[in-house]
N, C-alpha and C positions, 0 to 999 in steps of 0.2 A: 901862850894860850892857844895859838892856831894849831900847834902840834897836839895839844890835848883834844881839841875839837876833831882833828883828823883821826886821832886814836879812837875817840868815842864812835865816830862814823864807821871806822873799820870793824869795831866790835859789833855794832848794829848790823852791819852787812854780813859778818860771819854767822851771826845768829839767824839771819834771814836766808842765807845761802850756805848752809852747812857743807854741802858737797864741794864748795869751792873755797872752803876755809883756808887751806894751805896755800892755794894759788893767790888768794886775796892778800894773804900775809906777805908772800914773795913780791907781788907786784907793788904793794904799798912800800915795801922796803927799798925798792929801786926806781920808782916812778913818781916824780912830783905831780904829774897829771892825776895819777891814781890817788895820791894823798889829797890833793885838792878836791877830787870827786867824793872822797870819804868825808871830808869836812863839810862839803855842800850837802851830802846826804844827812849827816848829823843835824845840821841847821834845819833842813826841810822836814825831816822826820820829827824832830823835837817840836817844831811849829805845828805840824799836823796833829801831834798827840795833844798839844795844848788846846788847839781849836776843838778837837773832839771831846775833850774833858769839859769844856765850857758849856756844851749842850745848848748852844744858842742858835736858833733857826736862821738868824742873820748870818751865821758862819757857813752856811751850806755852800755858797759859791766859793769861798776861800778854801774850804775842805777839798772840794773837787779840784781846785787849782793846785793845792799842795799834794793831793794824791797823784796828779799827773806829773808834777815835778819829780816826786820820788820815783815814780815809775820810769821817767826818762833817765834819771841818773842811774837806776838799776840796769836799764837797757845799755847805757854807755859802758857800764862796768862789765856786763856780760860780754859786750863786744870786745872790750880790752882783754878779757880772759880768753875768749875764743881766738884772738889774734896772737896770744901769748903761748898757746898750746903747741 
């Protein structure tokens, strides 16, 4: 199941960062840290999508929190890609 979540996260990231698609695939194939970040991104972005769909004003704080989590994970992944070049 964890492998499925990591794969879903990788696919989400490749869609979000098409210029890095090949590098993301290579890194995820050889780096457990990258696979874990992909899984975390899948979890966070899925939760963010669910919160946005609910359209409940009480979710505003959670939406902001999950937007930051997603942005932080994306930043970490970009740093990994930059260090891999």
